[in-house]
C-alpha positions as CSV (number, residue, x, y, z in Angstrom):
1,X,-245.8,-159.3,-4.1
2,X,-247.1,-160.3,-7.5
3,X,-247.0,-163.7,-9.2
4,X,-247.1,-164.5,-12.9
5,X,-250.7,-164.3,-14.1
6,X,-251.6,-161.4,-11.7
7,X,-252.1,-157.8,-12.5
8,X,-251.0,-154.6,-10.7
9,X,-251.7,-150.9,-11.2
10,X,-253.6,-148.0,-9.8
11,X,-256.7,-145.9,-9.9
12,X,-256.5,-142.2,-9.1
13,X,-259.2,-139.5,-8.6
14,X,-258.2,-135.9,-9.2
15,X,-259.7,-132.4,-9.8
16,X,-258.4,-130.2,-12.6
17,X,-259.5,-126.9,-14.1
18,X,-258.0,-128.0,-17.4
19,X,-259.8,-130.0,-20.1
20,X,-256.8,-132.3,-20.6
21,X,-254.2,-133.8,-18.2
22,X,-251.0,-135.6,-19.0
23,X,-250.4,-139.0,-17.5
24,X,-246.9,-140.5,-17.2
25,X,-246.3,-144.0,-16.0
26,X,-242.8,-145.4,-15.5
27,X,-242.2,-149.1,-14.9
28,X,-238.7,-150.3,-13.9
29,X,-238.0,-154.1,-14.0
30,X,-235.0,-156.1,-12.6
31,X,-233.9,-157.4,-16.0
32,X,-234.9,-157.4,-19.6
33,X,-238.3,-159.0,-20.2
34,X,-239.1,-161.0,-23.3
35,X,-241.3,-158.1,-24.4
36,X,-243.3,-155.1,-23.1
37,X,-246.9,-155.6,-24.2
38,X,-249.5,-152.9,-23.7
39,X,-252.8,-153.9,-25.3
40,X,-254.6,-150.7,-24.2
41,X,-251.8,-148.3,-25.3
42,X,-252.3,-146.1,-28.3
43,X,-249.5,-146.1,-30.9
44,X,-246.7,-143.7,-29.9
45,X,-247.4,-143.7,-26.2
46,X,-244.9,-146.3,-25.1
47,X,-241.2,-145.8,-24.9
48,X,-238.8,-148.6,-24.0
49,X,-235.3,-147.7,-22.6
50,X,-232.2,-148.7,-24.5
51,X,-231.3,-151.2,-21.8
52,X,-234.9,-152.7,-21.9
53,X,-235.3,-152.5,-18.1
54,X,-237.7,-149.5,-18.1
55,X,-240.7,-148.5,-20.0
56,X,-242.6,-145.2,-20.0
57,X,-246.2,-144.7,-21.0
58,X,-247.4,-141.2,-21.7
59,X,-250.8,-140.0,-22.8
60,X,-253.0,-136.9,-22.7
61,X,-256.4,-137.7,-21.0
62,X,-259.8,-136.1,-20.8
63,X,-259.7,-134.4,-17.4
64,X,-263.4,-134.0,-17.1
65,X,-263.9,-137.5,-15.8
66,X,-261.6,-136.8,-12.8
67,X,-260.1,-140.2,-12.7
68,X,-257.5,-142.4,-14.4
69,X,-255.9,-145.8,-13.9
70,X,-253.5,-148.1,-15.5
71,X,-252.9,-151.9,-15.2
72,X,-249.9,-154.1,-16.1
73,X,-249.6,-157.8,-15.7
74,X,-246.8,-160.3,-14.9
75,X,-246.4,-163.0,-17.5
76,X,-244.8,-166.4,-16.9
77,X,-241.6,-165.5,-18.7
78,X,-241.3,-162.0,-17.1
79,X,-238.3,-161.3,-14.8
80,X,-238.6,-162.2,-11.2
81,X,-237.3,-159.7,-8.6
82,X,-237.9,-156.1,-7.6
83,X,-240.2,-153.9,-9.7
84,X,-241.0,-150.2,-9.3
85,X,-244.0,-148.3,-10.8
86,X,-244.2,-144.5,-10.6
87,X,-246.8,-142.2,-12.0
88,X,-247.4,-138.5,-12.4
89,X,-250.2,-136.1,-13.6
90,X,-249.1,-133.0,-15.4
91,X,-245.5,-133.5,-14.2
92,X,-246.5,-133.8,-10.5
93,X,-245.5,-137.1,-8.9
94,X,-248.5,-138.9,-7.5
95,X,-247.3,-142.2,-6.2
96,X,-244.6,-144.9,-6.4
97,X,-245.1,-148.6,-5.8
98,X,-242.3,-151.1,-5.2
99,X,-243.0,-154.8,-5.2
100,X,-241.5,-158.2,-6.0
101,X,-242.5,-160.5,-8.8
102,X,-242.2,-164.1,-7.7
103,X,-241.7,-167.2,-9.8
104,X,-244.6,-169.5,-10.5
105,X,-245.1,-172.2,-7.9
106,X,-245.9,-175.8,-9.0
107,X,-249.4,-175.2,-7.7
108,X,-249.9,-172.2,-9.9
109,X,-248.2,-173.6,-13.0
110,X,-251.4,-175.1,-14.5
111,X,-253.4,-171.9,-14.0
112,X,-251.0,-169.5,-15.8
113,X,-250.6,-169.7,-19.6
């Protein structure tokens, strides 16, 4: 469960004999958000589906570090309901997370902007 103002994501450690590794992250949301914002994304790495209920981030990473991660956040105007995040490395599925985004409670409303 995630509330507005909170972040979610993953960190993964891996071994690769290659110099580069391809990361693909898919986020599926219950309804169209106001926008998909990715402050850390390089231009051309983010693709939004025509129905605006899915977004895919793809990038080629330096594999020598042996780890990667990604973080998204839930904003106060983001859709509430069931979300799913999947990610893969070099086309191999690594993990899938399903969770719910809850509306802001009255107690939280002053803390989230």
